[in-house]
C-alpha positions in Angstrom: -42.0 -58.7 3.0 -38.6 -57.5 4.3 -35.9 -60.1 4.7 -32.6 -59.5 6.5 -30.3 -61.1 3.9 -30.5 -58.1 1.6 -27.2 -56.8 0.1 -26.2 -53.1 0.9 -28.6 -50.8 -1.0 -31.0 -53.6 -1.6 -33.9 -54.9 0.4 -35.3 -58.3 -0.7 -39.0 -58.5 -1.1 -41.0 -61.5 -2.1 -41.5 -61.5 -5.9 -44.8 -63.4 -5.4 -46.5 -60.7 -3.4 -47.4 -57.1 -4.2 -45.9 -54.3 -2.1 -48.2 -53.8 1.0 -49.0 -50.2 1.6 -50.3 -48.7 4.9 -51.7 -45.2 5.0 -51.7 -43.0 8.1 -54.2 -40.2 7.6 -57.5 -39.8 5.8 -57.5 -36.2 4.7 -55.0 -35.3 1.9 -54.2 -39.0 1.6 -57.8 -39.5 0.3 -57.3 -37.1 -2.7 -53.7 -37.9 -3.6 -51.7 -40.7 -2.0 -54.5 -43.3 -2.0 -55.6 -42.8 -5.7 -52.0 -42.7 -6.7 -51.0 -45.9 -5.0 -54.2 -47.6 -6.2 -53.1 -46.8 -9.7 -49.8 -48.6 -9.2 -49.2 -52.1 -10.6 -47.4 -54.2 -8.0 -48.8 -52.3 -5.0 -51.7 -53.2 -2.7 -53.4 -50.9 -0.2 -53.5 -53.0 2.9 -54.6 -50.8 5.8 -55.4 -47.2 6.8 -55.4 -45.5 10.2 -56.6 -42.0 11.2 -57.1 -40.0 14.3 -60.8 -40.3 13.7 -61.6 -44.0 13.0 -64.9 -43.0 11.2 -62.9 -41.1 8.6 -60.6 -44.0 8.0 -63.6 -46.4 7.7 -65.2 -44.0 5.2 -62.1 -43.9 3.0 -61.5 -47.6 3.3 -65.0 -48.3 2.0 -64.5 -45.9 -0.9 -61.3 -47.4 -2.0 -61.7 -51.0 -1.0 -59.0 -50.9 1.6 -59.5 -54.2 3.6 -58.2 -53.1 7.0 -58.8 -50.2 9.3 -56.6 -49.7 12.4 -57.7 -47.6 15.4 -54.1 -47.0 16.4 -51.4 -46.1 13.8 -48.9 -48.1 15.8 -50.8 -51.3 15.0 -50.7 -50.3 11.3 -46.9 -49.8 11.4 -46.4 -53.2 13.1 -48.4 -55.2 10.6 -46.3 -57.8 8.9 -48.2 -57.4 5.6 -47.1 -53.8 5.2 -43.9 -52.9 3.4 -44.4 -49.2 2.9 -45.9 -46.7 5.4 -47.2 -43.4 4.0 -47.3 -40.7 6.7 -50.0 -38.2 5.7 -50.7 -36.5 9.0 -50.1 -33.1 10.9 -46.5 -32.2 11.0 -46.2 -32.6 14.7 -46.7 -36.4 14.3 -44.2 -37.0 11.6 -41.2 -37.6 13.8 -42.7 -40.3 16.0 -44.5 -42.1 13.2 -41.6 -42.1 10.8 -39.2 -43.4 13.5 -41.6 -46.1 14.4 -41.9 -47.3 10.8 -38.1 -47.3 10.5 -37.8 -49.2 13.7 -40.0 -51.9 12.1 -37.8 -51.8 9.0 -40.6 -50.4 6.8 -40.0 -48.1 3.8 -41.4 -44.6 4.6 -43.0 -41.9 2.6 -43.4 -38.8 4.8 -45.4 -35.7 3.9 -43.8 -32.3 3.9 -42.6 -30.4 5.8 -40.5 -33.3 7.2 -40.6 -32.4 10.9 -41.2 -29.6 13.4 -37.5 -28.6 13.4 -34.1 -29.6 12.1 -33.2 -31.6 15.2 -36.1 -33.9 14.6 -35.3 -34.1 10.9 -31.7 -35.0 11.6 -32.7 -37.8 13.8 -35.1 -39.1 11.3 -32.5 -38.9 8.5 -29.9 -40.6 10.6 -32.3 -43.4 11.6 -33.2 -44.1 8.0 -29.6 -44.2 6.9 -28.6 -46.5 9.7 -31.5 -48.9 9.0 -30.9 -48.9 5.3 -34.5 -48.5 4.4 -36.1 -46.4 1.6 -37.2 -43.1 3.2 -38.5 -40.3 1.1 -40.3 -36.9 1.5 -43.4 -36.3 -0.7 -42.0 -33.6 -2.9 -44.0 -34.9 -5.9 -43.4 -31.7 -8.0 -40.0 -33.1 -8.8 -41.7 -35.6 -11.1 -43.9 -33.1 -13.0 -42.8 -33.3 -16.6 -42.5 -29.5 -17.0 -40.2 -29.3 -14.0 -38.1 -32.2 -15.2 -37.7 -30.4 -18.5 -36.8 -27.2 -16.8 -34.1 -28.9 -14.8 -32.7 -30.5 -17.9 -32.4 -27.1 -19.6 -30.8 -25.5 -16.6 -28.3 -28.3 -16.3 -27.4 -27.9 -20.0 -26.7 -24.2 -19.4 -29.4 -23.1 -21.8 -29.8 -19.7 -19.9 -26.3 -19.4 -18.6 -25.4 -18.9 -15.0 -28.5 -18.4 -12.8 -28.7 -14.9 -11.2 -32.1 -14.8 -9.7 -35.2 -16.9 -9.1 -38.8 -16.1 -8.0 -41.8 -18.0 -6.7 -45.4 -16.7 -6.4 -48.0 -18.8 -4.7 -51.4 -17.3 -4.4 -54.6 -18.9 -3.2 -57.6 -18.0 -1.1 -58.2 -21.4 0.5 -57.9 -19.9 4.0 -59.4 -16.5 3.3 -62.9 -17.4 4.5 -62.9 -16.5 8.3 -65.7 -19.1 8.7 -63.4 -21.9 7.8 -63.1 -24.0 11.0 -60.0 -24.0 13.2 -57.9 -27.2 12.8 -54.3 -28.2 13.2 -53.3 -26.1 10.2 -54.2 -23.0 12.4 -51.8 -24.1 15.1 -48.1 -23.3 15.0 -47.3 -25.9 17.7 -48.7 -28.6 15.4 -46.7 -27.4 12.4 -49.5 -25.5 10.6 -48.8 -22.5 8.3 -47.9 -21.5 4.8 -44.1 -21.4 5.4 -44.1 -25.2 6.1 -46.8 -26.3 3.8 -45.7 -24.3 0.7 -42.3 -23.1 1.7 -41.0 -26.6 2.0 -41.9 -27.3 -1.6 -40.3 -24.0 -2.7 -37.0 -24.6 -0.9 -36.8 -28.2 -2.1 -37.6 -27.0 -5.6 -34.7 -24.5 -5.6 -32.2 -27.0 -4.2 -33.2 -29.6 -6.8 -33.4 -27.3 -9.8 -30.3 -25.2 -9.0 -28.1 -27.9 -7.4 -27.0 -25.6 -4.6 -27.8 -24.7 -1.0 -29.4 -21.6 0.5 -26.7 -19.4 2.2 -29.0 -16.8 3.9 -32.7 -16.1 4.4 -34.8 -13.1 5.4 -38.4 -13.9 6.3 -41.5 -12.1 7.2 -44.6 -14.1 8.4 -48.1 -12.8 8.8 -51.4 -14.0 10.2 -54.4 -12.2 8.7 -57.2 -14.4 10.0 -56.3 -14.3 13.7 -59.3 -16.3 15.1 -61.4 -19.2 14.0 -64.2 -21.3 15.5 -63.4 -24.9 16.0 -65.9 -27.7 15.2 -67.6 -27.2 18.6 -68.2 -23.5 17.8 -65.5 -22.3 20.3 -63.4 -19.4 19.1 -59.7 -20.2 19.1 -56.6 -18.1 18.2 -54.8 -18.8 15.0 -51.1 -18.9 15.7 -49.8 -20.1 12.3 -48.9 -17.9 9.3 -51.2 -17.6 6.3 -48.7 -15.4 4.4 -45.0 -15.8 4.1 -42.4 -13.7 2.2 -38.8 -14.7 1.8 -35.6 -13.3 0.4 -32.9 -15.9 -0.3 -29.3 -15.9 -1.2 -27.7 -19.0 -2.7 -24.2 -20.4 -2.5 -22.2 -20.1 -5.8 -22.1 -23.4 -7.8 -21.6 -24.6 -11.3 -25.1 -23.4 -12.1 -25.4 -20.2 -9.9 -23.3 -17.1 -9.4 -24.4 -14.4 -6.8 -27.9 -15.8 -7.1 -30.8 -14.5 -5.1 -34.5 -15.3 -4.9 -37.7 -13.8 -3.7 -40.7 -15.8 -2.6 -44.3 -14.7 -2.0 -46.8 -17.2 -0.6 -50.3 -16.5 0.5 -53.3 -18.6 1.4 -55.7 -15.6 1.8 -55.5 -13.8 -1.6 -58.5 -13.7 -3.8 -58.5 -14.0 -7.6 -57.2 -16.7 -9.9 -54.9 -19.0 -8.0 -51.2 -18.7 -9.1 -48.2 -21.0 -8.6 -45.3 -19.8 -10.7 -41.6 -20.5 -10.4 -39.2 -18.4 -12.5 -35.4 -18.7 -13.0 -33.4 -15.9 -14.6 -29.9 -16.5 -16.1 -27.3 -14.6 -18.1 -28.9 -15.4 -21.4 -32.5 -15.9 -20.7 -35.2 -17.2 -18.3 -37.4 -20.2 -17.7 -40.9 -20.3 -16.1 -42.9 -23.2 -14.9 -46.6 -23.0 -13.8 -48.2 -25.0 -11.2 -49.7 -27.4 -13.7 -46.3 -28.0 -15.3 -46.7 -25.7 -18.2 -43.2 -24.5 -19.2 -42.2 -21.2 -20.8 -38.8 -19.8 -22.0 -37.5 -16.3 -22.9 -34.1 -15.3 -24.3 -32.6 -12.0 -23.5 -34.0 -9.5 -26.0 -37.1 -11.5 -26.9 -39.4 -9.3 -24.9 -41.9 -12.1 -24.3 -42.2 -15.7 -23.2 -42.5 -18.7 -25.6 -44.1 -21.9 -24.7 -42.0 -25.0 -24.4 -44.0 -28.1 -25.4 -43.9 -30.8 -22.7 -46.0 -33.9 -22.0 -48.5 -33.1 -19.1 -48.1 -36.6 -17.7 -50.5 -39.1 -16.5 -53.3 -38.4 -13.9 -54.5 -41.3 -11.8 -58.2 -42.0 -11.6 -59.9 -40.2 -8.7 -57.4 -37.4 -8.5 -58.1 -33.7 -8.8 -56.6 -31.9 -11.8 -53.4 -30.2 -10.6 -49.7 -30.5 -10.7 -49.4 -32.1 -7.3 -51.6 -35.0 -8.5 -49.8 -35.5 -11.8 -46.5 -35.4 -10.0 -47.6 -38.0 -7.5 -49.1 -40.2 -10.2 -45.5 -40.6 -11.5 -43.8 -40.6 -8.1 -46.0 -43.4 -6.6 -45.2 -45.7 -9.5 -41.5 -45.1 -9.0 -41.7 -45.9 -5.3 -43.5 -49.2 -5.9 -41.2 -50.1 -8.8 -38.2 -49.5 -6.6 -39.5 -51.6 -3.7 -40.5 -54.4 -6.1 -36.9 -54.4 -7.4 -35.5 -54.4 -3.8 -34.0 -51.0 -4.1 -33.8 -48.5 -1.2 -33.5 -45.5 -3.5 -35.7 -43.7 -6.1 -33.8 -41.8 -8.6 -34.6 -38.1 -8.4 -36.7 -38.3 -5.2 -36.3 -36.1 -2.1 -34.6 -38.3 0.6 -34.8 -37.7 4.3 -31.3 -36.1 4.0 -32.9 -33.6 1.5 -35.7 -33.1 4.0 -33.2 -32.2 6.7 -31.4 -29.6 4.5 -34.8 -28.0 3.6 -35.7 -28.0 7.3 -32.6 -26.0 8.1 -33.8 -23.3 5.8 -37.3 -23.3 7.3 -35.8 -23.0 10.8 -33.6 -20.1 9.8 -36.6 -18.4 8.2 -38.5 -18.6 11.5 -35.6 -17.2 13.4 -35.4 -14.4 10.8 -39.1 -13.6 11.3 -38.6 -13.5 15.1 -35.4 -11.3 15.0 -36.2 -9.1 12.0 -32.7 -9.9 10.7 -31.3 -12.0 7.9 -30.2 -15.5 9.0 -27.2 -17.3 7.7 -27.5 -21.1 7.5 -25.7 -22.9 10.2 
């Protein structure tokens, strides 16, 4: 448990007890966070809360979580919880994360971090002032193929970066009979820009060690109406397609660099998730499952770079998000067990704020039809 005598940068925890974990949310948490943390030596799933108690009870039975809370505030206040994982609709992140920080809990917050940069800044400042571990769930940073890609970029293997590209294509929301839920509602933080775009922007910032200077964005909603669980038709106000053009600041790794991003949740065919970086002497490409490819100028084709796929915790679906979180969750528990308030390489709340600035600028660009400079 937390003790107040910790040195700066350290938070003392009892060495005799495992790290107590509380989960808020029973949707995505069931497929990723819970199996990941259950796989961690030194961690213990203590309690779960959900907007629908019956969902929390079902997940608790499945994973042997001993406590179900009807109110997330009760979960946050529990003395046997050291880490709160917020896996809920975006509109709730601000209040839940701040409450956890107020109780001096470590926090893992799902992406996107908040509804806007003002919320994200307050969350980041609160975490800094409290001196607690506060991270955003950008688990793709820990995918072995992405780690290797970053290493090659930092070594200058392809020279100065000139351009980058992301294609994300899926049809998970193409069926018009899929029920309306929070993801369909812009006012709750739904939409492809936040859900996928937050990963994209964080990935660029982390891989290229630079910031976005300007963004042009076009959002689209192709399925404009859905029926809710009561059979009532409701308008869809969130985007299911997002296209971005980015320009980056010059840095040791980038020079006049640009990027184009295409994200769709309504395109049929084989799902794709591909990130490519093009430099003076060659290019690197990483697939969604972490498979890494390289091409030198003049090669005319890609060559596979052998990398370890990484561990997959029991009960997880086979994908890059799951393999990344298998690694990430262990690092979080190890850090807390050691009394650390940082996890090397993880996205902090400060990183989440910088990403949120880009997402906000993208929304302004979509509204005005003009390119937006970052403020």
